N, C-alpha and C positions, 0 to 999 in steps of 0.2 A: 506517649503514643509513638508507634513505629512509623517509619518512613514509607510513603506510598510506593516508591520505586523498589524498596527492599521487599515489601509485601508482594509486589508484582513478580519480582525475581524468584521468590520462593514459591510461587504458584498459588498464593492465597487470594489473588484477584484474577478472575476469569473474564477476559475482555469480551467473550461471546455470551456471557450471562445476560439474560434479558430480565426485564421487570416482570413481576407476577401477572400484571394485567396483559402484557403482550404474550406471555407464554400460553395462556388459555386461547387467545386468538390464533396464535400460530398452530397450536394443537388442533383446533377446529379446521383451519385451512389444510393442514396436513391430512387430516381424516377425509376431507372432501376430495383431495387429490388422490388418495389411496383408493377410495371408492370408485372414482372415475377410471383410474388406471385398471382396476380389477374388471370393471364392466367392459372397457375397451379391449383388454386382454382376452376376454371370452369371445370376442367377435373377430379377432385377427387370426390369420393363418400363422403357421409357425414361422414362415419367412417374414411376414409382416411384424410379428412379435419381436423377431431378432432386430429388424430395422428400427422399430419403436424403442427397443432397449438401447440400441446404439445412439439414437437421437436423445433419449433421456440422459444417458451418460455424458454426452457432449454438452447438453444444456446445463447439467449440473456443473461441469467444468467452467462453462461460461459464467454462471451465477457466482461461483466461488471466486473467480478472477475479478468479476465486477464488484463484488462485495469487498474484497481485499483492497481494490483500488479506491473505493469509497471511504473505507476506514483510513487508509493512508492519507487521502486528500483531506478528510475531516481532521485528522490529527495535525496535519501541517497548518490548516486554517486555525485550529485552536492554539497552536504554538505561535503563530503570527499575532493572534490577539494577545496572548500572554506577553510576548516580546514587546508589543506596542504599549501595553499597560505599564510595564516596568522600566522602559527606556525613556529618559527625559529628553525632550527635544528643546533646542534653544528658542 
């Protein structure tokens, strides 16, 4: 069996890959967001659409940063559990 880190290095493990149960839920939520965005876009003026687009872009940047931070903190917590599991204490 090959090493997990080696598999990750060669791109055989995608850290953003979700379970199949979650994928269908995410697709449903994305579809709902898309429908609402379309309806909203039909009601906004060109200037309002530009502002909404800017807002959406900034919110996406915020989410990406927030998710990245969560992954880093989760990894650190997991590493602490692993460390504590294998280090003998007196």
